[in-house]
C-alpha positions as CSV (number, residue, x, y, z in Angstrom):
1,M,27.1,32.8,51.1
2,R,26.2,36.0,52.5
3,M,29.4,38.4,52.2
4,G,30.4,39.9,55.4
5,A,28.2,37.8,57.8
6,R,29.6,37.5,61.4
7,V,30.5,34.2,62.8
8,L,31.4,33.6,66.4
9,V,33.9,30.6,67.0
10,V,34.0,29.2,70.5
11,D,36.7,26.7,71.5
12,D,39.2,26.3,74.2
13,D,41.7,24.9,71.7
14,P,43.8,27.7,70.2
15,W,44.8,25.3,67.1
16,I,41.0,24.9,66.2
17,L,40.5,28.4,66.8
18,R,43.1,29.6,64.5
19,M,42.3,27.2,61.8
20,V,38.7,27.8,61.7
21,T,39.2,31.5,61.9
22,A,41.5,31.5,58.9
23,S,39.4,29.2,56.9
24,L,36.1,31.5,57.5
25,E,38.0,34.7,56.8
26,K,39.2,33.3,53.5
27,R,35.5,33.2,52.5
28,S,35.0,36.8,53.5
29,Y,33.4,36.3,56.9
30,V,33.8,38.5,59.9
31,V,35.2,36.2,62.6
32,D,34.8,36.6,66.4
33,T,36.4,34.2,68.9
34,A,36.0,33.2,72.4
35,K,37.7,30.4,74.7
36,E,34.8,29.3,76.8
37,G,31.0,29.8,77.2
38,R,30.9,32.8,79.6
39,Q,33.2,34.9,77.2
40,A,31.3,33.8,74.3
41,L,27.9,35.3,75.8
42,V,29.7,38.6,76.5
43,R,31.0,38.8,72.7
44,A,27.6,37.8,71.4
45,E,25.8,40.3,73.3
46,A,28.3,43.0,72.2
47,H,28.2,42.0,68.4
48,P,25.4,39.7,67.7
49,P,26.5,37.0,65.3
50,D,24.7,35.6,62.4
51,V,26.0,32.1,63.1
52,I,28.0,30.5,66.1
53,I,30.4,27.6,66.0
54,S,30.9,26.1,69.3
55,D,32.8,23.2,70.9
56,L,30.9,21.3,73.6
57,M,33.6,20.3,76.2
58,M,35.1,23.7,77.4
59,P,36.1,24.9,80.9
60,V,34.2,27.6,83.0
61,M,31.1,27.3,80.8
62,D,30.8,24.3,78.4
63,G,28.8,24.4,75.1
64,W,25.6,23.0,76.6
65,T,25.1,25.6,79.2
66,F,26.3,28.3,76.8
67,V,23.5,27.5,74.4
68,R,21.0,27.3,77.2
69,E,21.8,30.7,78.3
70,L,22.0,32.1,74.9
71,R,18.4,30.7,74.1
72,Q,17.0,32.9,76.9
73,N,18.2,36.1,75.4
74,P,15.5,37.4,73.0
75,R,18.0,39.1,70.7
76,L,20.2,36.0,70.4
77,S,17.5,33.2,70.7
78,R,17.3,32.4,66.9
79,V,21.0,32.5,66.1
80,P,21.8,29.2,64.3
81,I,24.6,27.2,66.2
82,I,27.0,24.7,64.8
83,F,28.4,22.1,67.3
84,L,31.8,20.8,67.0
85,T,31.9,17.3,68.8
86,A,34.2,14.7,69.7
87,L,31.6,11.9,69.2
88,G,33.6,9.5,71.4
89,Q,33.2,11.8,74.5
90,D,29.9,13.7,73.6
91,E,27.9,10.7,72.3
92,A,26.0,10.0,75.4
93,R,24.7,13.7,75.4
94,I,24.1,14.2,71.6
95,G,20.4,13.1,72.3
96,Q,20.0,16.4,74.1
97,L,20.7,18.5,71.0
98,G,16.9,18.0,70.1
99,E,16.0,19.8,73.3
100,L,18.2,23.0,72.5
101,G,16.6,23.1,69.0
102,I,19.7,21.7,67.4
103,G,19.1,19.3,64.4
104,P,21.4,16.5,63.0
105,D,22.8,19.0,60.4
106,D,24.0,21.4,63.2
107,Y,26.9,19.5,64.5
108,L,30.0,18.3,63.1
109,P,32.4,15.5,64.4
110,K,36.1,16.0,65.0
111,P,38.2,15.8,63.0
112,F,36.2,17.6,60.2
113,R,37.1,19.2,56.7
114,F,37.0,22.8,56.2
115,E,34.8,22.2,53.1
116,D,32.1,20.6,55.2
117,L,32.5,23.4,57.9
118,Q,31.8,26.1,55.3
119,R,28.9,24.3,53.8
120,R,27.4,24.0,57.2
121,V,27.8,27.8,57.7
122,S,26.2,28.6,54.3
123,R,23.4,26.3,55.0
124,A,22.8,27.7,58.5
125,L,22.8,31.4,57.0
126,A,20.4,30.3,54.3
127,R,17.9,29.0,57.0
128,S,18.4,32.1,59.0
129,E,17.5,34.7,56.4
130,P,16.4,37.3,57.2
131,S,19.2,37.9,59.8
132,S,18.3,37.0,63.4
133,R,19.6,40.5,64.2
134,G,16.4,42.7,64.0
135,A,14.7,40.6,61.5
136,I,12.4,42.4,59.2
137,P,8.9,40.9,58.7
138,E,8.5,38.9,55.6
139,T,5.4,40.9,54.4
140,Q,5.1,44.6,54.3
141,P,1.7,46.5,53.7
142,A,1.7,48.0,50.4
143,P,1.5,52.0,50.5
144,P,-2.0,53.2,49.7
145,V,-2.5,54.2,46.0
146,P,-4.0,57.7,46.0
147,A,-7.2,57.7,44.0
148,A,-6.9,59.6,40.7
149,S,-9.2,62.6,40.1
150,S,-9.7,61.6,36.6
151,P,-9.0,58.6,34.6
152,P,-5.4,58.7,33.0
153,A,-5.4,59.5,29.2
154,P,-4.8,56.3,27.2
155,A,-1.3,56.0,25.8
156,V,-0.9,56.7,22.1
157,A,1.2,54.3,20.4
158,P,3.7,55.8,17.8
159,P,3.0,55.0,14.2
160,P,4.7,51.8,13.2
161,Y,8.3,52.3,11.7
162,P,8.6,50.7,8.3
163,Y,10.7,47.7,9.0
164,P,12.3,45.9,7.3
165,Y,13.4,48.6,4.7
166,P,11.8,48.2,1.4
167,A,14.2,46.5,-1.2
168,A,12.9,48.7,-4.1
169,Q,15.7,50.8,-5.4
170,G,15.3,54.5,-5.0
171,A,13.0,54.2,-1.9
172,Y,13.4,56.8,0.6
173,G,15.4,59.1,-1.6
174,Y,18.2,56.8,-2.0
175,P,19.8,56.7,-5.5
176,P,19.0,53.6,-7.5
177,S,22.7,52.6,-7.5
178,Y,23.0,52.4,-3.6
179,P,23.5,48.6,-2.7
180,Y,20.9,46.9,-0.5
181,P,21.3,45.5,2.1
182,Y,23.7,47.9,3.5
183,P,27.4,46.8,3.0
184,S,29.4,45.7,6.0
185,P,31.5,48.4,7.7
186,T,34.8,46.8,6.5
187,A,33.9,47.7,2.9
188,Y,34.6,51.4,3.7
189,A,37.5,50.7,6.1
190,Y,40.4,53.1,5.5
191,P,43.9,51.9,5.1
192,P,46.0,52.0,8.3
193,R,47.8,55.3,8.9
194,P,51.6,55.1,8.9
195,E,53.2,55.5,12.3
196,P,55.2,58.6,12.8
197,N,58.9,58.4,13.0
198,R,59.6,57.4,16.7
199,P,62.8,56.3,18.4
200,P,62.8,52.6,18.9
201,S,61.4,51.4,22.4
202,P,64.2,50.3,25.0
203,P,64.3,46.5,25.4
204,S,61.7,45.4,28.1
205,R,63.2,44.0,31.3
206,P,62.7,40.4,32.2
207,P,60.0,40.0,34.8
208,K,61.2,39.9,38.2
209,R,61.1,36.4,39.9
210,A,58.6,36.2,42.7
211,T,60.2,36.2,46.3
212,A,59.7,32.9,48.1
213,L,57.6,33.1,51.3
214,N,59.6,33.4,54.3
215,G,59.4,34.7,57.9
216,R,59.8,33.5,61.5
217,L,58.1,31.0,63.4
218,E,57.5,33.4,66.2
219,Q,55.3,35.4,64.1
220,L,53.5,32.7,62.1
221,Q,53.6,29.1,63.3
222,L,53.7,26.0,61.2
223,S,49.9,25.2,61.9
224,S,48.8,28.5,60.4
225,L,51.3,28.0,57.4
226,L,49.8,24.7,56.6
227,V,46.3,25.9,56.9
228,M,47.1,28.6,54.3
229,M,48.8,26.3,52.1
230,E,45.7,23.9,52.2
231,M,43.5,26.7,51.3
232,E,45.5,27.9,48.6
233,R,46.3,24.4,47.2
234,K,49.9,25.2,47.2
235,A,52.5,22.6,45.8
236,G,56.2,23.1,46.7
237,V,58.6,22.7,49.6
238,L,58.2,24.2,53.1
239,T,61.7,24.5,54.8
240,L,62.0,25.0,58.5
241,K,65.1,25.8,60.7
242,G,64.6,25.3,64.3
243,T,66.1,22.8,66.6
244,T,67.1,21.0,63.3
245,H,66.4,21.4,59.7
246,G,63.3,20.1,58.4
247,R,61.2,20.0,55.0
248,I,57.6,19.6,54.4
249,F,56.6,18.8,50.7
250,L,53.1,19.6,49.6
251,R,51.1,18.9,46.6
252,G,47.5,20.4,46.0
253,G,47.8,21.9,49.4
254,Q,48.3,18.5,51.2
255,V,51.3,17.2,53.0
256,I,52.5,14.2,51.1
257,C,56.1,13.8,52.7
258,A,58.3,15.4,55.6
259,K,61.8,14.9,56.7
260,L,64.0,15.8,59.5
261,D,67.8,16.0,58.8
262,D,69.0,14.3,62.2
263,R,66.0,12.0,62.6
264,P,65.8,10.0,59.4
265,E,64.1,7.1,61.2
266,L,60.8,9.0,61.7
267,S,58.0,8.7,59.4
268,G,56.5,11.6,57.5
269,R,53.7,12.0,60.1
270,E,56.1,11.9,62.9
271,C,58.2,14.6,61.3
272,V,55.2,16.8,61.0
273,Y,54.3,16.2,64.8
274,E,57.8,17.0,65.9
275,M,58.0,20.2,63.8
276,L,54.5,21.4,65.0
277,R,56.3,21.7,68.5
278,W,58.8,24.4,67.3
279,D,57.8,28.0,68.4
280,Q,61.1,29.5,67.3
281,G,63.1,29.6,64.1
282,T,62.6,30.4,60.5
283,F,60.7,29.2,57.6
284,S,60.7,29.6,53.7
285,F,58.4,28.2,51.1
286,N,59.4,27.7,47.4
287,A,56.5,26.9,45.1
288,M,57.3,24.0,42.6
289,E,55.9,20.8,41.1
290,V,56.5,18.0,43.6
291,D,56.8,14.5,42.0
292,M,57.2,11.9,44.8
293,E,55.1,9.2,46.5
294,D,52.6,10.3,49.1
295,T,53.9,8.7,52.3
296,V,51.7,10.5,54.8
297,N,48.2,9.7,53.3
298,S,46.3,12.0,55.6
299,T,44.6,15.4,55.2
300,T,46.3,18.5,56.5
301,T,43.2,19.1,59.1
302,H,43.7,15.7,60.6
303,L,47.6,16.1,60.9
304,L,47.0,19.4,62.7
305,M,44.4,18.1,65.1
306,E,46.4,14.8,65.7
307,G,49.4,17.1,66.4
308,A,47.7,19.2,68.8
309,R,46.2,16.1,70.8
310,L,49.9,14.6,71.1
311,I,51.3,17.9,72.1
312,D,48.5,18.4,74.7
313,E,49.0,14.7,76.0
314,S,52.8,15.4,76.3
315,N,52.5,18.6,78.2
316,R,49.9,16.9,80.6
317,E,52.7,14.1,81.2
318,V,55.3,16.9,81.9
319,E,53.0,18.9,84.4
320,G,52.0,15.7,86.1
321,P,48.4,14.5,87.2
322,D,48.2,17.1,90.0
323,A,48.8,20.1,87.6
C-alpha cells in the first residue's frame, strides 16, 4: 500500500460514499468524492488521483461516459479505475469493460466487503507504479564518468590485527596472573548504592475509567457509527435514543442482535433498518464482551446497503411515481 495515495470515489449514493471514504481514510489514503461523472471529471482534473472507484449507474453522467471522457485526457488516461457494479442491472454491459481497458479484476459487485475493496485498490496502485501523474521513465541514462588523468593508487590494506588473542600468559604485557579469556562484566559489578533517605511517594491514583463514546445522531449517523465499529472490530452495546429506545449488540465489529423497546415483534435486521432512518437523537457506546447468540447472521456492510435500498424504496413510494 502506498501511503498518502489519492483516491477519487464517484457514487450518487451518499451511504456508499460515506462508508467507502471512512474505510479508505482508515488506511491513510487521501479521498476525494463526487456524486456523478461530470463532477468527477472536474475533481480529477483539479487533483489527479492515483486510483478511481466509480459506480456505473449515476445521473447527469454515468460511469461509462465518465470513463470514456477520462481516457481522452492525456494526464488521466492511465489512471486505474475500479467499477462498483450491481450485476443484476449492469450485467448486459459488463462485456464493454474490455473496450475501456478494464479487466475482470477492476470491478467489484455490490454488496462488497471493505477488505476486498482495499485489496483491489492496493493491486491497482501496484500496477500503476510509477504514478500516472507525471510518471518518471523507468530507465535514466547514467551520468558520464570523467576520465581520470592517472590511474588511482592501489589501496593499501592495513596489517592484520592479531585475532584471536594469544592464550599465552604474559602476552602483550599482561601479567601472567590475568585470567584469559576475559571475565564477564558481572564479575566486577559493584554492589548497588543505597538509596538516599527520601520521603515516601504519595499513593498512586487509580486510573480513570474511559468515557464511553457518545454524541448526537445529527452529527454522526448510525451508518457511520457502524462502519467505524466494523473497522475497529468493536464489541459492546450501542444504545440509541430517537423516536424510541434501541440497542445494537456488536461482537468483532459485526452486528449480532438488535432490539427496539416498543417493537419487540421485529427481528434484529428489521430493528437495524428502522434505526437507520433516525436522523435525530443521541447515541452512546459501551465496550464490553457480548455473549449472546447471533440472530442477524449478516455483515455490517450488507446491513447498511440493504437498509439504504429499503429507505430509498420507501422514499420513492412517498414521493409517488411522478416525483
